[in-house]
N, C-alpha and C positions, 0 to 999 in steps of 0.2 A: 417444456424441457429445461432444466436448469442452466444457468448461464455458464457457471463452474463445478464440477463433478469430480470430487476427490474419492478412491475407492481402493480402500484395503493398502493405504500407502505405509511403506515399512523402510526405514533407513539405519545402519548401523555404521559407527565410527570404531572400527578395530572391534573390541567386544563391548563397546557401549552402545545399547539399544536408543535413537534418539528419535525415532517415531516405530510405532507398533499397528499395524493394521487399522490404520487411520481414515473411517469415511464421512463426509460432510459433502451437503451441498449448497451453492449459494445462489440464489435467485434473482434475477435481472429486476433491478431499481433498489434494492435493499441494502441498507447499510449492516454488515456482518461483522461482526468483532471476535478475535480470538483472545481470551485470557488465559493465564496458569501461574504458576509461581515461576522463578528464576530456572532456567535449566529445564522447563519443560517441553520445549520443541515448537516454540513458536516460530520464531524468526527461521527456524530449519522448513517449517512448512513454504513461508515464501522462498526460501531459496531453491524448494523442488519445485514450485510454480513457475519461478525463475529461469529455471533450466540451469541454475549454478551448481545445483547437485545432481547428483543420477541417483535415482531410487533402487533399493535392493528387489523391489516388488511394488506391486501396485499400478494405478491408472491415475490421469489426471486429463479430463475432457473438458476443453472452453470453447463455448458457441457450438457445440456439437462436434468437435474436433479432435484427435488424438493428440495432446501435446506431450506425452511421457519423452519421445523420440527426437523431437523439434529440439534444435541447437539455440542457443540462449541469444544470438544475434537477431534471433526471428521472431523472439518473444513480442517486441514493441509493438512490431508492425502487424502481428496478430490482433493487437487492439489490447496490450496488456502494459502497462506502466506502473513504477515500483519507486518508494522513496524507503531511505535505510536509517538506521537508528543514528548513527555518525552521518552529518550531510555529505554529500559527494559532489559538489560543486565544484568548479572553476574557478580558483580563488583570485586569479588575476583578470579575471573577464567580467566585464559588468552586469547587472542583474537582467536587461535586456539581452545579452549575448547569449547568455545562459539558457533564457527562454528558448532564443532561435535554435538553440543545438536541439531541443528538445522537438521541433516542429520538422527538423530536416532527416525525421524517419521515413517522412512520407516525400522525400525527394523523389521527383521523378525526371528530370534532368540529367543529362550526360554530362562526364567531365569534359569534354570539347565544348558543348555549348556555355557550360558554365566560366569556361576560361574565356571566350567571346563574350561575353554577359549577352546574350541573344534575348530577345525580344521574351521568349518564353521563360527565360530564366527572371527576367524583370519582373513577370507577372507571378512566377511562383512565389517570388522573394516579397513581393507584395503582399502576398494571401499568406505567407506564414507571419509577414510583422502584423498583419490584422488579427491572427490568432491569438499571438502574443498580446497584442495592446489590450485585447478584450480579458485575458486572464490577468494581466497587470491591473485591470479596474474592477474585476470582481474581487480578486485578495486585496485591493487596497495598496497595492504597491507601488503607486505612480511617482512617490516622495523618494524612491528608491531607484526608480528606471536605471540610471546611469551611473549609479554607484559601482564601484570595485567590490567583491563579493568580500574580499579578506577585511575592508573596514568594517563590515555589517555588525550589528549586534547578533547573537546568536539565535534569538526568537525571528527574526527577519531572515535568516540564512535559511532557518527550517520551513517558512513560507514561500522560499523562494525553489526550494526543492519540491514541494509540492507543486507550484506552480508552474517548473519546467515538467515536471511529469503529466500536468492538465495539457499542456503543448505538445504532447505524443498524441493528444485528441483520442485517449483510450475510453473502450467500454468498461473496463473493470481497472479499478485504481488500488493498488496495493500499498498500504501505509504502516511503516514499519514504526512503532511507539512514535506516532507525530506530536505527542505531548511533552515528550522528554525533551527537560532544560528548558520548560517553559514556565514563566511564573503564571500565578491564578487568573489574571487578565486575559494574557494571552493565549491561554488554555480555553477561558469561555469563550474569547474570540474565535478559535478554532472551530467550537462545535458547532457557531454559526455559519462558517464557511463550509463546514462538511454539508450542513444541509442546504445550502447553496451549492453545492458542487453535485449535490445527488437530486435534488428536484431542478434545478433550472439548466443543468448541462445533462440530467439523465444519466450520469453516470455511475453506476454501480462501485460498490467501496466494499473492499477487505481488508478491517484494521487490527491489528495486534497493539492492544494498549494495557498498560498498567492503572492507569487512570479511572478508577470506576465509577467516579462522577460522569466523567467525559461518555463513558462508554455505556452507563443508563439514558444518560441525555441524547446521543447521537444514533445509538444502535436498534435495530429494527429486531435482531435477532444475534444471540450471545453463545458461542460454544469454547466452552472450559476443556483444559488438555490438562496433564501431569504424567511427568515420565514418559513422555510421547505417545501417550493414550487418550481415548475419549474418557470424558467425566460427566458430560452435563451439555445440554443444547435446550435452549428455550430463549425469553426474554431475560435482561438481567435481573428482575428481579428473582425470577424462577432461578437463575443459573446461580444467583449468590447467595439465596438460601439453601440450596441442594447440600444434604448432609455430605457428599464425596468432594463437592468443591470446598467446604467449610474445612474437612479433614486435611485436604491436601495445602491450603493456605495456614491452618493454625494447630495440624497436627494433634497430640495427644490432647491439646486444649479442647479441640472440637468433640471429643469422646467424653472427657469430662463435663464438659458443659450440657450435653444432651444426656449423660448419666443423671446430672444433678436436678 
């Protein structure tokens, strides 16, 4: 059974068809990337999986459970965490505090016990702190641990957002344009961290990405979409060389090249 199964997913905004009968599966343990030109519907797919949007039709099944009618606030507890194209962090809190917020989706103590700071609360907070510190070590964020977010370079903010998502301890990590705004060196580091996240933590990664070098380096399989529709699925090289994908990116130039 696939970890994530998307079946015939469709969504329209007024008269604009954002997705049209899109289907794909993400297997447990893989890095699966979605590519496509601007306006292809890539982030819309993430917003549907995250339950920020309601589909017109279709199904989303995660770990054998129907997700299509699940409220958005329950998605993280089900084992799905995500990042956004533009970082969504608490600007006036420290890196560590932002990470601990990610941990608290697993909070099991009551408001009353937290107010009294009972031993159960202390044990839980220590466990959360260990999770956050392990993620800080994994992503090499120790130098920034107590820095306030608003004073950090953009590349570090992007990594902090990924770190906070990891603190949710997800089975599936959704990364929306993780290399956006990063310089080449930071993008290269990101490729290695994706490998660590996938192999060391055993987290399945679903990534929307425009940097084809990163996609080729990190991905097991790649899905190409355009105008909300399926184009091709396979390895990065297979998808990149597919004529429909080339046509979606290059338009008439791809057809002219094929005829030449």
